[in-house]
mmCIF entry with sequence, helices, sheets and N, C-alpha, C, O atoms, coordinates in Angstrom:
data_MODEL
# 
_entry.id   MODEL 
# 
_entity.id                         1 
_entity.type                       polymer 
_entity.pdbx_number_of_molecules   1 
# 
_entity_poly.entity_id                      1 
_entity_poly.type                           'polypeptide(L)' 
_entity_poly.nstd_linkage                   no 
_entity_poly.nstd_monomer                   no 
_entity_poly.pdbx_seq_one_letter_code       MTVWEFACARQGWDQAYGSKKETAAAMSDERLAELGIEGF 
_entity_poly.pdbx_seq_one_letter_code_can   MTVWEFACARQGWDQAYGSKKETAAAMSDERLAELGIEGF 
_entity_poly.pdbx_strand_id                 A 
# 
loop_
_entity_poly_seq.entity_id 
_entity_poly_seq.num 
_entity_poly_seq.mon_id 
_entity_poly_seq.hetero 
1 1  MET n 
1 2  THR n 
1 3  VAL n 
1 4  TRP n 
1 5  GLU n 
1 6  PHE n 
1 7  ALA n 
1 8  CYS n 
1 9  ALA n 
1 10 ARG n 
1 11 GLN n 
1 12 GLY n 
1 13 TRP n 
1 14 ASP n 
1 15 GLN n 
1 16 ALA n 
1 17 TYR n 
1 18 GLY n 
1 19 SER n 
1 20 LYS n 
1 21 LYS n 
1 22 GLU n 
1 23 THR n 
1 24 ALA n 
1 25 ALA n 
1 26 ALA n 
1 27 MET n 
1 28 SER n 
1 29 ASP n 
1 30 GLU n 
1 31 ARG n 
1 32 LEU n 
1 33 ALA n 
1 34 GLU n 
1 35 LEU n 
1 36 GLY n 
1 37 ILE n 
1 38 GLU n 
1 39 GLY n 
1 40 PHE n 
# 
_struct_asym.id          A 
_struct_asym.entity_id   1 
# 
loop_
_struct_conf.conf_type_id 
_struct_conf.id 
_struct_conf.pdbx_PDB_helix_id 
_struct_conf.beg_label_comp_id 
_struct_conf.beg_label_asym_id 
_struct_conf.beg_label_seq_id 
_struct_conf.pdbx_beg_PDB_ins_code 
_struct_conf.end_label_comp_id 
_struct_conf.end_label_asym_id 
_struct_conf.end_label_seq_id 
_struct_conf.pdbx_end_PDB_ins_code 
_struct_conf.beg_auth_comp_id 
_struct_conf.beg_auth_asym_id 
_struct_conf.beg_auth_seq_id 
_struct_conf.end_auth_comp_id 
_struct_conf.end_auth_asym_id 
_struct_conf.end_auth_seq_id 
_struct_conf.pdbx_PDB_helix_class 
_struct_conf.details 
_struct_conf.pdbx_PDB_helix_length 
HELX_P HELX_P1 AA1 VAL A 3  ? TYR A 17 ? VAL A 3  TYR A 17 1 ? 15 
HELX_P HELX_P2 AA2 ASP A 29 ? GLU A 34 ? ASP A 29 GLU A 34 1 ? 6  
# 
_struct_conf_type.id          HELX_P 
_struct_conf_type.criteria    ? 
_struct_conf_type.reference   ? 
# 
loop_
_atom_site.group_PDB 
_atom_site.id 
_atom_site.type_symbol 
_atom_site.label_atom_id 
_atom_site.label_alt_id 
_atom_site.label_comp_id 
_atom_site.label_asym_id 
_atom_site.label_entity_id 
_atom_site.label_seq_id 
_atom_site.pdbx_PDB_ins_code 
_atom_site.Cartn_x 
_atom_site.Cartn_y 
_atom_site.Cartn_z 
_atom_site.occupancy 
_atom_site.B_iso_or_equiv 
_atom_site.pdbx_formal_charge 
_atom_site.auth_seq_id 
_atom_site.auth_comp_id 
_atom_site.auth_asym_id 
_atom_site.auth_atom_id 
_atom_site.pdbx_PDB_model_num 
ATOM 1   N N  . MET A 1 1  ? -26.122 -34.083 8.623  1.00 0.00 ? 1  MET A N  1 
ATOM 2   C CA . MET A 1 1  ? -24.768 -33.568 8.711  1.00 0.00 ? 1  MET A CA 1 
ATOM 3   C C  . MET A 1 1  ? -24.644 -32.740 9.984  1.00 0.00 ? 1  MET A C  1 
ATOM 4   O O  . MET A 1 1  ? -25.497 -31.905 10.285 1.00 0.00 ? 1  MET A O  1 
ATOM 5   N N  . THR A 1 2  ? -23.582 -32.982 10.715 1.00 0.00 ? 2  THR A N  1 
ATOM 6   C CA . THR A 1 2  ? -23.366 -32.212 11.938 1.00 0.00 ? 2  THR A CA 1 
ATOM 7   C C  . THR A 1 2  ? -22.729 -30.853 11.575 1.00 0.00 ? 2  THR A C  1 
ATOM 8   O O  . THR A 1 2  ? -22.275 -30.634 10.452 1.00 0.00 ? 2  THR A O  1 
ATOM 9   N N  . VAL A 1 3  ? -22.717 -29.963 12.568 1.00 0.00 ? 3  VAL A N  1 
ATOM 10  C CA . VAL A 1 3  ? -22.142 -28.655 12.363 1.00 0.00 ? 3  VAL A CA 1 
ATOM 11  C C  . VAL A 1 3  ? -20.662 -28.727 11.979 1.00 0.00 ? 3  VAL A C  1 
ATOM 12  O O  . VAL A 1 3  ? -20.212 -28.035 11.066 1.00 0.00 ? 3  VAL A O  1 
ATOM 13  N N  . TRP A 1 4  ? -19.916 -29.574 12.691 1.00 0.00 ? 4  TRP A N  1 
ATOM 14  C CA . TRP A 1 4  ? -18.470 -29.647 12.418 1.00 0.00 ? 4  TRP A CA 1 
ATOM 15  C C  . TRP A 1 4  ? -18.226 -30.262 11.036 1.00 0.00 ? 4  TRP A C  1 
ATOM 16  O O  . TRP A 1 4  ? -17.256 -29.893 10.374 1.00 0.00 ? 4  TRP A O  1 
ATOM 17  N N  . GLU A 1 5  ? -19.082 -31.192 10.578 1.00 0.00 ? 5  GLU A N  1 
ATOM 18  C CA . GLU A 1 5  ? -18.927 -31.751 9.241  1.00 0.00 ? 5  GLU A CA 1 
ATOM 19  C C  . GLU A 1 5  ? -19.178 -30.669 8.178  1.00 0.00 ? 5  GLU A C  1 
ATOM 20  O O  . GLU A 1 5  ? -18.466 -30.574 7.178  1.00 0.00 ? 5  GLU A O  1 
ATOM 21  N N  . PHE A 1 6  ? -20.209 -29.863 8.430  1.00 0.00 ? 6  PHE A N  1 
ATOM 22  C CA . PHE A 1 6  ? -20.495 -28.762 7.494  1.00 0.00 ? 6  PHE A CA 1 
ATOM 23  C C  . PHE A 1 6  ? -19.332 -27.778 7.451  1.00 0.00 ? 6  PHE A C  1 
ATOM 24  O O  . PHE A 1 6  ? -18.942 -27.319 6.377  1.00 0.00 ? 6  PHE A O  1 
ATOM 25  N N  . ALA A 1 7  ? -18.776 -27.452 8.623  1.00 0.00 ? 7  ALA A N  1 
ATOM 26  C CA . ALA A 1 7  ? -17.656 -26.512 8.684  1.00 0.00 ? 7  ALA A CA 1 
ATOM 27  C C  . ALA A 1 7  ? -16.451 -27.044 7.890  1.00 0.00 ? 7  ALA A C  1 
ATOM 28  O O  . ALA A 1 7  ? -15.782 -26.288 7.186  1.00 0.00 ? 7  ALA A O  1 
ATOM 29  N N  . CYS A 1 8  ? -16.186 -28.345 8.012  1.00 0.00 ? 8  CYS A N  1 
ATOM 30  C CA . CYS A 1 8  ? -15.067 -28.943 7.269  1.00 0.00 ? 8  CYS A CA 1 
ATOM 31  C C  . CYS A 1 8  ? -15.348 -28.940 5.764  1.00 0.00 ? 8  CYS A C  1 
ATOM 32  O O  . CYS A 1 8  ? -14.452 -28.684 4.959  1.00 0.00 ? 8  CYS A O  1 
ATOM 33  N N  . ALA A 1 9  ? -16.603 -29.228 5.391  1.00 0.00 ? 9  ALA A N  1 
ATOM 34  C CA . ALA A 1 9  ? -16.954 -29.194 3.970  1.00 0.00 ? 9  ALA A CA 1 
ATOM 35  C C  . ALA A 1 9  ? -16.831 -27.799 3.412  1.00 0.00 ? 9  ALA A C  1 
ATOM 36  O O  . ALA A 1 9  ? -16.371 -27.616 2.285  1.00 0.00 ? 9  ALA A O  1 
ATOM 37  N N  . ARG A 1 10 ? -17.236 -26.818 4.182  1.00 0.00 ? 10 ARG A N  1 
ATOM 38  C CA . ARG A 1 10 ? -17.134 -25.409 3.742  1.00 0.00 ? 10 ARG A CA 1 
ATOM 39  C C  . ARG A 1 10 ? -15.672 -24.992 3.584  1.00 0.00 ? 10 ARG A C  1 
ATOM 40  O O  . ARG A 1 10 ? -15.308 -24.334 2.609  1.00 0.00 ? 10 ARG A O  1 
ATOM 41  N N  . GLN A 1 11 ? -14.846 -25.379 4.544  1.00 0.00 ? 11 GLN A N  1 
ATOM 42  C CA . GLN A 1 11 ? -13.428 -25.046 4.451  1.00 0.00 ? 11 GLN A CA 1 
ATOM 43  C C  . GLN A 1 11 ? -12.797 -25.667 3.207  1.00 0.00 ? 11 GLN A C  1 
ATOM 44  O O  . GLN A 1 11 ? -12.013 -25.016 2.517  1.00 0.00 ? 11 GLN A O  1 
ATOM 45  N N  . GLY A 1 12 ? -13.136 -26.916 2.921  1.00 0.00 ? 12 GLY A N  1 
ATOM 46  C CA . GLY A 1 12 ? -12.637 -27.570 1.728  1.00 0.00 ? 12 GLY A CA 1 
ATOM 47  C C  . GLY A 1 12 ? -13.096 -26.898 0.451  1.00 0.00 ? 12 GLY A C  1 
ATOM 48  O O  . GLY A 1 12 ? -12.333 -26.765 -0.505 1.00 0.00 ? 12 GLY A O  1 
ATOM 49  N N  . TRP A 1 13 ? -14.356 -26.474 0.443  1.00 0.00 ? 13 TRP A N  1 
ATOM 50  C CA . TRP A 1 13 ? -14.894 -25.753 -0.718 1.00 0.00 ? 13 TRP A CA 1 
ATOM 51  C C  . TRP A 1 13 ? -14.121 -24.437 -0.930 1.00 0.00 ? 13 TRP A C  1 
ATOM 52  O O  . TRP A 1 13 ? -13.728 -24.107 -2.049 1.00 0.00 ? 13 TRP A O  1 
ATOM 53  N N  . ASP A 1 14 ? -13.919 -23.708 0.155  1.00 0.00 ? 14 ASP A N  1 
ATOM 54  C CA . ASP A 1 14 ? -13.199 -22.436 0.081  1.00 0.00 ? 14 ASP A CA 1 
ATOM 55  C C  . ASP A 1 14 ? -11.776 -22.646 -0.455 1.00 0.00 ? 14 ASP A C  1 
ATOM 56  O O  . ASP A 1 14 ? -11.311 -21.865 -1.285 1.00 0.00 ? 14 ASP A O  1 
ATOM 57  N N  . GLN A 1 15 ? -11.095 -23.672 0.004  1.00 0.00 ? 15 GLN A N  1 
ATOM 58  C CA . GLN A 1 15 ? -9.737  -23.934 -0.440 1.00 0.00 ? 15 GLN A CA 1 
ATOM 59  C C  . GLN A 1 15 ? -9.717  -24.345 -1.916 1.00 0.00 ? 15 GLN A C  1 
ATOM 60  O O  . GLN A 1 15 ? -8.835  -23.929 -2.667 1.00 0.00 ? 15 GLN A O  1 
ATOM 61  N N  . ALA A 1 16 ? -10.685 -25.157 -2.323 1.00 0.00 ? 16 ALA A N  1 
ATOM 62  C CA . ALA A 1 16 ? -10.685 -25.661 -3.700 1.00 0.00 ? 16 ALA A CA 1 
ATOM 63  C C  . ALA A 1 16 ? -11.064 -24.585 -4.720 1.00 0.00 ? 16 ALA A C  1 
ATOM 64  O O  . ALA A 1 16 ? -10.554 -24.565 -5.841 1.00 0.00 ? 16 ALA A O  1 
ATOM 65  N N  . TYR A 1 17 ? -11.965 -23.697 -4.311 1.00 0.00 ? 17 TYR A N  1 
ATOM 66  C CA . TYR A 1 17 ? -12.477 -22.736 -5.279 1.00 0.00 ? 17 TYR A CA 1 
ATOM 67  C C  . TYR A 1 17 ? -12.050 -21.306 -4.991 1.00 0.00 ? 17 TYR A C  1 
ATOM 68  O O  . TYR A 1 17 ? -12.591 -20.372 -5.582 1.00 0.00 ? 17 TYR A O  1 
ATOM 69  N N  . GLY A 1 18 ? -11.104 -21.122 -4.104 1.00 0.00 ? 18 GLY A N  1 
ATOM 70  C CA . GLY A 1 18 ? -10.522 -19.825 -3.872 1.00 0.00 ? 18 GLY A CA 1 
ATOM 71  C C  . GLY A 1 18 ? -11.429 -18.785 -3.293 1.00 0.00 ? 18 GLY A C  1 
ATOM 72  O O  . GLY A 1 18 ? -11.532 -17.678 -3.820 1.00 0.00 ? 18 GLY A O  1 
ATOM 73  N N  . SER A 1 19 ? -12.088 -19.126 -2.213 1.00 0.00 ? 19 SER A N  1 
ATOM 74  C CA . SER A 1 19 ? -12.938 -18.146 -1.539 1.00 0.00 ? 19 SER A CA 1 
ATOM 75  C C  . SER A 1 19 ? -12.075 -16.940 -1.158 1.00 0.00 ? 19 SER A C  1 
ATOM 76  O O  . SER A 1 19 ? -10.973 -17.099 -0.634 1.00 0.00 ? 19 SER A O  1 
ATOM 77  N N  . LYS A 1 20 ? -12.572 -15.765 -1.418 1.00 0.00 ? 20 LYS A N  1 
ATOM 78  C CA . LYS A 1 20 ? -11.825 -14.552 -1.110 1.00 0.00 ? 20 LYS A CA 1 
ATOM 79  C C  . LYS A 1 20 ? -12.430 -13.888 0.108  1.00 0.00 ? 20 LYS A C  1 
ATOM 80  O O  . LYS A 1 20 ? -13.415 -13.155 0.019  1.00 0.00 ? 20 LYS A O  1 
ATOM 81  N N  . LYS A 1 21 ? -11.816 -14.161 1.251  1.00 0.00 ? 21 LYS A N  1 
ATOM 82  C CA . LYS A 1 21 ? -12.268 -13.560 2.491  1.00 0.00 ? 21 LYS A CA 1 
ATOM 83  C C  . LYS A 1 21 ? -11.561 -12.221 2.691  1.00 0.00 ? 21 LYS A C  1 
ATOM 84  O O  . LYS A 1 21 ? -10.374 -12.070 2.401  1.00 0.00 ? 21 LYS A O  1 
ATOM 85  N N  . GLU A 1 22 ? -12.317 -11.273 3.187  1.00 0.00 ? 22 GLU A N  1 
ATOM 86  C CA . GLU A 1 22 ? -11.735 -9.980  3.540  1.00 0.00 ? 22 GLU A CA 1 
ATOM 87  C C  . GLU A 1 22 ? -10.965 -10.165 4.840  1.00 0.00 ? 22 GLU A C  1 
ATOM 88  O O  . GLU A 1 22 ? -11.496 -10.716 5.804  1.00 0.00 ? 22 GLU A O  1 
ATOM 89  N N  . THR A 1 23 ? -9.740  -9.715  4.870  1.00 0.00 ? 23 THR A N  1 
ATOM 90  C CA . THR A 1 23 ? -8.943  -9.788  6.091  1.00 0.00 ? 23 THR A CA 1 
ATOM 91  C C  . THR A 1 23 ? -8.560  -8.382  6.534  1.00 0.00 ? 23 THR A C  1 
ATOM 92  O O  . THR A 1 23 ? -8.326  -7.490  5.718  1.00 0.00 ? 23 THR A O  1 
ATOM 93  N N  . ALA A 1 24 ? -8.507  -8.219  7.809  1.00 0.00 ? 24 ALA A N  1 
ATOM 94  C CA . ALA A 1 24 ? -8.129  -6.911  8.367  1.00 0.00 ? 24 ALA A CA 1 
ATOM 95  C C  . ALA A 1 24 ? -6.624  -6.705  8.203  1.00 0.00 ? 24 ALA A C  1 
ATOM 96  O O  . ALA A 1 24 ? -5.844  -7.657  8.194  1.00 0.00 ? 24 ALA A O  1 
ATOM 97  N N  . ALA A 1 25 ? -6.251  -5.467  8.079  1.00 0.00 ? 25 ALA A N  1 
ATOM 98  C CA . ALA A 1 25 ? -4.833  -5.124  7.976  1.00 0.00 ? 25 ALA A CA 1 
ATOM 99  C C  . ALA A 1 25 ? -4.157  -5.441  9.311  1.00 0.00 ? 25 ALA A C  1 
ATOM 100 O O  . ALA A 1 25 ? -4.774  -5.304  10.367 1.00 0.00 ? 25 ALA A O  1 
ATOM 101 N N  . ALA A 1 26 ? -2.917  -5.855  9.266  1.00 0.00 ? 26 ALA A N  1 
ATOM 102 C CA . ALA A 1 26 ? -2.168  -6.179  10.480 1.00 0.00 ? 26 ALA A CA 1 
ATOM 103 C C  . ALA A 1 26 ? -1.895  -4.916  11.263 1.00 0.00 ? 26 ALA A C  1 
ATOM 104 O O  . ALA A 1 26 ? -1.655  -3.857  10.683 1.00 0.00 ? 26 ALA A O  1 
ATOM 105 N N  . MET A 1 27 ? -1.932  -5.026  12.588 1.00 0.00 ? 27 MET A N  1 
ATOM 106 C CA . MET A 1 27 ? -1.629  -3.877  13.435 1.00 0.00 ? 27 MET A CA 1 
ATOM 107 C C  . MET A 1 27 ? -0.128  -3.692  13.530 1.00 0.00 ? 27 MET A C  1 
ATOM 108 O O  . MET A 1 27 ? 0.628   -4.663  13.519 1.00 0.00 ? 27 MET A O  1 
ATOM 109 N N  . SER A 1 28 ? 0.295   -2.462  13.621 1.00 0.00 ? 28 SER A N  1 
ATOM 110 C CA . SER A 1 28 ? 1.723   -2.185  13.768 1.00 0.00 ? 28 SER A CA 1 
ATOM 111 C C  . SER A 1 28 ? 2.149   -2.510  15.193 1.00 0.00 ? 28 SER A C  1 
ATOM 112 O O  . SER A 1 28 ? 1.330   -2.585  16.109 1.00 0.00 ? 28 SER A O  1 
ATOM 113 N N  . ASP A 1 29 ? 3.461   -2.700  15.352 1.00 0.00 ? 29 ASP A N  1 
ATOM 114 C CA . ASP A 1 29 ? 4.001   -2.976  16.673 1.00 0.00 ? 29 ASP A CA 1 
ATOM 115 C C  . ASP A 1 29 ? 3.714   -1.828  17.649 1.00 0.00 ? 29 ASP A C  1 
ATOM 116 O O  . ASP A 1 29 ? 3.482   -2.045  18.838 1.00 0.00 ? 29 ASP A O  1 
ATOM 117 N N  . GLU A 1 30 ? 3.735   -0.611  17.117 1.00 0.00 ? 30 GLU A N  1 
ATOM 118 C CA . GLU A 1 30 ? 3.465   0.548   17.975 1.00 0.00 ? 30 GLU A CA 1 
ATOM 119 C C  . GLU A 1 30 ? 2.032   0.520   18.483 1.00 0.00 ? 30 GLU A C  1 
ATOM 120 O O  . GLU A 1 30 ? 1.790   0.803   19.657 1.00 0.00 ? 30 GLU A O  1 
ATOM 121 N N  . ARG A 1 31 ? 1.083   0.184   17.624 1.00 0.00 ? 31 ARG A N  1 
ATOM 122 C CA . ARG A 1 31 ? -0.331  0.120   18.026 1.00 0.00 ? 31 ARG A CA 1 
ATOM 123 C C  . ARG A 1 31 ? -0.542  -0.982  19.053 1.00 0.00 ? 31 ARG A C  1 
ATOM 124 O O  . ARG A 1 31 ? -1.276  -0.789  20.022 1.00 0.00 ? 31 ARG A O  1 
ATOM 125 N N  . LEU A 1 32 ? 0.085   -2.127  18.857 1.00 0.00 ? 32 LEU A N  1 
ATOM 126 C CA . LEU A 1 32 ? -0.039  -3.225  19.831 1.00 0.00 ? 32 LEU A CA 1 
ATOM 127 C C  . LEU A 1 32 ? 0.515   -2.791  21.187 1.00 0.00 ? 32 LEU A C  1 
ATOM 128 O O  . LEU A 1 32 ? -0.067  -3.100  22.226 1.00 0.00 ? 32 LEU A O  1 
ATOM 129 N N  . ALA A 1 33 ? 1.632   -2.079  21.177 1.00 0.00 ? 33 ALA A N  1 
ATOM 130 C CA . ALA A 1 33 ? 2.211   -1.601  22.427 1.00 0.00 ? 33 ALA A CA 1 
ATOM 131 C C  . ALA A 1 33 ? 1.276   -0.609  23.100 1.00 0.00 ? 33 ALA A C  1 
ATOM 132 O O  . ALA A 1 33 ? 1.147   -0.628  24.324 1.00 0.00 ? 33 ALA A O  1 
ATOM 133 N N  . GLU A 1 34 ? 0.626   0.251   22.340 1.00 0.00 ? 34 GLU A N  1 
ATOM 134 C CA . GLU A 1 34 ? -0.331  1.204   22.905 1.00 0.00 ? 34 GLU A CA 1 
ATOM 135 C C  . GLU A 1 34 ? -1.479  0.484   23.593 1.00 0.00 ? 34 GLU A C  1 
ATOM 136 O O  . GLU A 1 34 ? -1.999  0.963   24.600 1.00 0.00 ? 34 GLU A O  1 
ATOM 137 N N  . LEU A 1 35 ? -1.877  -0.666  23.056 1.00 0.00 ? 35 LEU A N  1 
ATOM 138 C CA . LEU A 1 35 ? -2.982  -1.430  23.642 1.00 0.00 ? 35 LEU A CA 1 
ATOM 139 C C  . LEU A 1 35 ? -2.519  -2.305  24.803 1.00 0.00 ? 35 LEU A C  1 
ATOM 140 O O  . LEU A 1 35 ? -3.338  -2.968  25.439 1.00 0.00 ? 35 LEU A O  1 
ATOM 141 N N  . GLY A 1 36 ? -1.234  -2.315  25.084 1.00 0.00 ? 36 GLY A N  1 
ATOM 142 C CA . GLY A 1 36 ? -0.696  -3.051  26.212 1.00 0.00 ? 36 GLY A CA 1 
ATOM 143 C C  . GLY A 1 36 ? -0.434  -4.497  25.911 1.00 0.00 ? 36 GLY A C  1 
ATOM 144 O O  . GLY A 1 36 ? -0.306  -5.306  26.830 1.00 0.00 ? 36 GLY A O  1 
ATOM 145 N N  . ILE A 1 37 ? -0.349  -4.848  24.633 1.00 0.00 ? 37 ILE A N  1 
ATOM 146 C CA . ILE A 1 37 ? -0.073  -6.229  24.235 1.00 0.00 ? 37 ILE A CA 1 
ATOM 147 C C  . ILE A 1 37 ? 1.418   -6.404  24.133 1.00 0.00 ? 37 ILE A C  1 
ATOM 148 O O  . ILE A 1 37 ? 2.088   -5.661  23.416 1.00 0.00 ? 37 ILE A O  1 
ATOM 149 N N  . GLU A 1 38 ? 1.946   -7.386  24.850 1.00 0.00 ? 38 GLU A N  1 
ATOM 150 C CA . GLU A 1 38 ? 3.368   -7.618  24.858 1.00 0.00 ? 38 GLU A CA 1 
ATOM 151 C C  . GLU A 1 38 ? 3.701   -8.971  24.260 1.00 0.00 ? 38 GLU A C  1 
ATOM 152 O O  . GLU A 1 38 ? 2.827   -9.830  24.145 1.00 0.00 ? 38 GLU A O  1 
ATOM 153 N N  . GLY A 1 39 ? 4.956   -9.173  23.876 1.00 0.00 ? 39 GLY A N  1 
ATOM 154 C CA . GLY A 1 39 ? 5.408   -10.442 23.383 1.00 0.00 ? 39 GLY A CA 1 
ATOM 155 C C  . GLY A 1 39 ? 5.093   -10.690 21.919 1.00 0.00 ? 39 GLY A C  1 
ATOM 156 O O  . GLY A 1 39 ? 4.897   -11.833 21.506 1.00 0.00 ? 39 GLY A O  1 
ATOM 157 N N  . PHE A 1 40 ? 5.045   -9.640  21.147 1.00 0.00 ? 40 PHE A N  1 
ATOM 158 C CA . PHE A 1 40 ? 4.739   -9.792  19.709 1.00 0.00 ? 40 PHE A CA 1 
ATOM 159 C C  . PHE A 1 40 ? 5.989   -9.760  18.873 1.00 0.00 ? 40 PHE A C  1 
ATOM 160 O O  . PHE A 1 40 ? 5.916   -9.873  17.650 1.00 0.00 ? 40 PHE A O  1 
# 
């Protein structure tokens, strides 16, 4: 099995069985502006 095949199989497993990934909280518009990120 190649790496990309494994990655696809893992993604399918996660979708089918509800893998619970920790996600970071979204940054506020003010924080993005402080970092100099525009166009959000």
